[in-house]
N, C-alpha and C positions, 0 to 999 in steps of 0.2 A: 390724348389723340392721334398723335405721330408715330407713336407706338402700335397702337390699334390698326391704323389703314395700313401700317406697312407689312406686319401679321396676316392682313385679312391680304394683302397681294401675295404674298409667299405663299401661304395658303392655299389662292387660287390657282395662282402660275404654276403651284409642283403637283395640282390637283391633275394638268393638263400631263405631266409628266408621268402621273399614274397608270392615266390611259390609255398610254404605248405598249408597257407588259402588259397590263388589265386586258386588253384587246387580243394583245401577241397568243398570252395563258390561255384566253377561254375556253378556245375549240381546241385547247391538249388534249383532255378525259373522252370527247366528246367527238375523235373523227372518224370511228369507224361507224357512227350513227348520221354522223354527215357525207359521209360515203354513198353510204345506203339512201340518205333523203336524197340524192342526187343521180344514183344509180350509177357511181363512177369509179373505176377501181382507187381498192385504199392508196396505190402509190402517187395516183395526182393529187390525193385530198392531203395526204402528207407533206404532199411539196405548195402546201398553202401556209406552211408554217416559214419554208427556206423565202419563199416570196416577200413573206412580211418581214422576217429580220434582214433581210439582203437589202428592203426596200430602206430600212429603217436606219441600216448602217450609211446607205452612198449618201443617203438625204440629211444628215447631219455636215457634212463636208461642203452642202449646199447652202442649209440656215446659216451654217457659222457665216460667212462672207454674209450673205445678206443681212443677217440681224445685224451687223457690224453697221455696216453699211447704209443700212434704211430708216433701222429702229427696229424696237422689241415690239410696239405692238403693230407696226404696219404688217410683220410679217407673219405676228402669231394668229391673228383673228383670221384672216383667211385661211393659212393652215388648216385650223380648226373646224373651220367652215365646209373647207373639201375632204375633212373627215367625216364629217355629220353628212353631206352629199354622196359619198362614197358608202357609205353602210346603209344611206337608206336604196341605195342601187342593189347592195345587199338583198334588199327585202324583195329584189324583182327578178334577181338570178333564177332561172331556173338549168341553166346547164353548169360543169363544172366549170367551164372553160370563165363565163362570164364571173362565176364567185374568185377566181382568182385572179382574174383583171381589177378586181372590183375590193379584194383583200391589198391588193399593193398599192391603190389610190389612196385605200382606210393609212396601211402605215405611212405612205408618203404625207400628208395630211396631220397626220398628228406626231411626227418625227418631231416636228417646230417645237415640242413642248419639251423634249428633255433638254435641247438647246437653250431654251429660252429664259427656259424655270431657273437656270442657275444663273444668267447671263442677270435677266431683271436684281435675283438675289445681291448677287456682286454688287450690282450700281446700288443698292438701297440700305445694305448691312454692314457695317466695319468693327473690327476690332469681335469682343465675343459674341454681339449679335449677328457675327456674321453664322461662324459655329455653331448653332442656334438654329439659324434658319437653313443652312445646310443639311443639319440632324434632320428639320423637320422636311425635307423637299427626300431627303435619299429613304423614311422611311415610310412614304406614299407610294415610290419607286419599287423597293421591297414590295411593300403591301401588294398592288399593283400584283406581282408575280404569285404571288400566295396566292391572293382571294381568285386570283383569275380560274385557276383547274375547281378550285371548291363550288362557286356560284355557277361558272359550266353547268357541270353535272346537275346542280339541282335543278335551276332553270331551266335547260333543254327537259328535264326529268317530266316537269309540268305542264310548260305551256312547247314545248318543241323549239324547231328551227327559226322559225318566225317568231314567236316570241321572246327568242333569246336575242334574234338583230332589233326588232321592236327594244328592247332593254338596251342595247349599247346606243339606240340613236336616243332614247332620254340623256341619256348619260353626256353623248356629245352636244345635246342642246344646250342642258343646263351649265355643264362646263363654257360652253361658247359666249354662255346669256354672264352668267358669273364674270367671264373676263373680258367682255364687255363694259361691265355695268362699273369694274373695280381695278385692271390692271390698265395704269395710266405709261404712259410714252417715260421710262428712266433713264435714257441713254440722253448723255451728260451733250452739254450744248457745245463747248470742245473739241466733240468729235464728231462733230455735225458731217463732216467734209469726209468723212471713213471711207477710205474706198477698199475695195482687192486688190490686194498683190501678191500673187503668187509666190514670192518671196519672203511673204509672211509666214508661209505654210511650213519652210525652210528654215526660219528663224524658229519655230517654235520646234520643234524636230527636233534641231541641232542644240535648244538649250538645255543646259544640264539638268534643270527644273521638270521642263516641259516633257520631255525623253521618259525621266524617269517618271513621271504623274503615268503617262499616255502606259508606257510597257506595264506598269504595278498593273491598270487598270483593262487591258487585255490579259493579263496572265492569271489576271484572280476571276474575270467570265469565264475564261479557257476552264480554270480547276473548277469554278461554282460549275458548268451545267457540263463538266463530265462527270461529275458524282450526280445529278441528275438522269443521266442520260445512263451512266453506266452501275451505279451502285448498284441499284435493282434486282439487274442480271446477275450482279456476286451473288446477293443475298437471298436471290431466288435460288440460285443455284448450290448456295452454302446450306442457307437454314428451311429451303420449302416455302415462305411466303404465300401468303394469297393475296388477292388484289388490294382489299383493303388494310394488309397489310406492310405491303409497300408503301402505301401510300402513309401513313401513323410515322415509316421511316424517316418521313422529308419534313416529317411535322419540328421535330427541333433545331434541324437544319435552318428553316427558312424562320422557324420565330427568331433563334437570336442572329440572326444576319437584322430583321427590324432591332430586336432589340441592340446592339451595338450599334447600330445606325441611332438611337436614340442617347444612347451615349458618346457619340464618336465624337455629334459637336460638341457637349460642353466640357467634353476632358482639353478639346484641340489647347484651348488658351491655357492651361494649367500647365504643360506639359512643351519643352520645346518640339516644334512641328517636326524638322527634320529628325529628329530623332525618335518620336512618337509614331513614325510612318515606319521607320526601320525597325524599329519595336516591334509594331503590330503586325508588319509582313515579316517578320522571322520566328515569331507565334505561328504566322499560318505556314508555315513550312513545315515548322513540328506537330500541329497540328492534320497536317494530312500524312505524313509521316505513324504516327499515329494511328489513322485509319485505317491502315496498309497495316499493321498488323493486329492490329485487333479485330480484323474481320475476318482474320483465321479462328479467333478465338472465341467472341459473346457476340450475339446482336446485339444485346445492353450496350457492350461494351463501343462497337463500332456508330451507333447512335452516339452518342456521346460523344465522339471523336467527330463524327461529322458537324456536330452542333459547334465544336470547340472551331470548326475552318469554319461556320458563318459566323462565330461571334467573333473572329477576328476579323475577316472581310466587313464586317457590317462597322465596326470601328472606327475600319479605316476609311468607307468611302466619303462620307464627308468631308473630312480633312484634305481628301486627293482634290474636289471641285475646290475647296475655299481656296486650299493653296495655287491652283491652278487660276481660280480668278483675281486674286493678290499679285501676280507674278506678271499677266498678259493684261492690264490693265484697258490698254488703249486697244486690243483686239481676241478681245474677253467674249465675244461667242467664237469667233476663230479655231479660238486655242479646247473651248468646249467641245465644239463641233468632234474638232480632230478627234481629241479624248472619247467621243460617244464613239463615233467610227470605229476603233478600236478594241474599244470595250463587245460591242456588238460583231465586229469582227471575230474577235476569241470563241462567242457562241456560233456563228457560223462554221469553223473551223475543227469546234473543238469534237463534235460526230464523228467528223473525216479521221483526223490525225487520229484517234480514238479508238476507230473503228479496228484501225490496220495496226495497232501495238496490243489490240484486246485479243487480236484472232492470234497475234503472233506469241504472248506471252503471260495474257488473261490479266489479272487485275495487279501483280505485284510491277510491269511491266508500264502497264497502263499508268498507276500512280505512281511509280516510279520517278517515267519521265516527268510527271508533272513536277516532283519535287525536286527534280537535278533543273529543271529551264526557272521553277522558283527558285529555287537558292540563289541561282547565277544571274535572275532580277532582279534582286536585294542585295549582291555583294555590287552589279554595277548603281545602281539606286543609293548606299550609301557611298561608293566613291564622285556620284557625282554630286550629291548632297557637298561633300568636302570641297570640293571645287567651285559651288556656288556660296558656300558659308564664305571662304576664302576672298574669292569675287567680292563679295556684301561689305567683308572688313578691310578690306585694301580702298572702293569706294567711301565707306567710312572716312576713315584714316584721311584720305587724300583733302573730302572736302572740311574736314576740324584744320589742313593746314592754312 
């Protein structure tokens, strides 16, 4: 019964985390229709994606310390409620300015999910169960990004703007009721007096494990969105793909992130965790290089190589959050908040940096830069993990004396 209750809580809190990227990406394929609905310039509608992502990023470093100080449930439920109310407000928006404001409030509310889901899982699960639970969390987060664009286009096609917003309201209410009913406070009593200290952020960023995981999360999401934003343009110029074919080109990448997330949580207890992360990250770099080469050779090959990028990223994601949760048990939510902030920051800067690089040297320079930065991150991570292993060995020897 305990395991069943734990699994149910893992699922309902992870579904809050699903709703964040889902609500972000659901508008991606219908931005022109949104512009037409509000009689607005396309540039302003596109800006809604930036506002949503930027707010998600900023709120990570707000919710992290709040969750460590106040508790999980006391922060999660108001956050979901803000999302529901902001989504209801979206249904009454009559101008693009109102829509942008309410989209920002949506993100501010639902941002609690990605921090608190990982924190609650870390509170409840240990050992092999932690890896499996983090796998469930990462699968749902990945599905949010994958299913959003698909359902956005379908729902808009049948019921339009107000039907789409009503669908999001319904999902928000269901998630709120589920978490109100099943998610209990999991913050340990011994942590009841936790208070936010700016020094904690500095300690996490300087810690060899914290620095490594945060850097890896940033570069992986930077890489992922570089593929999402620029690979279609490369494929259209090289192979003259239609809109439908462009969508199909991303299916292997998206599906393999989900598959990797499923297996990553199961594998982490069977392989030394530091070696596992270094290995998957190194293979990620190899897959990026293969994607650069194959883009000039074959559409099928570049699709397969981009699928490998998604697979190796998915394999490492549950392990990253599990390792953070283990390492910073007293400041679990704060560490996850910082980690998520840099992941979303990677998403935000990817189009800007990538745009400049693509203009200067097109695909080879764009993905070559990603490969070099990613390889440097792997080297730095390996060095930091070696430091961490030596420190752990020293502590063990000292304790045994």
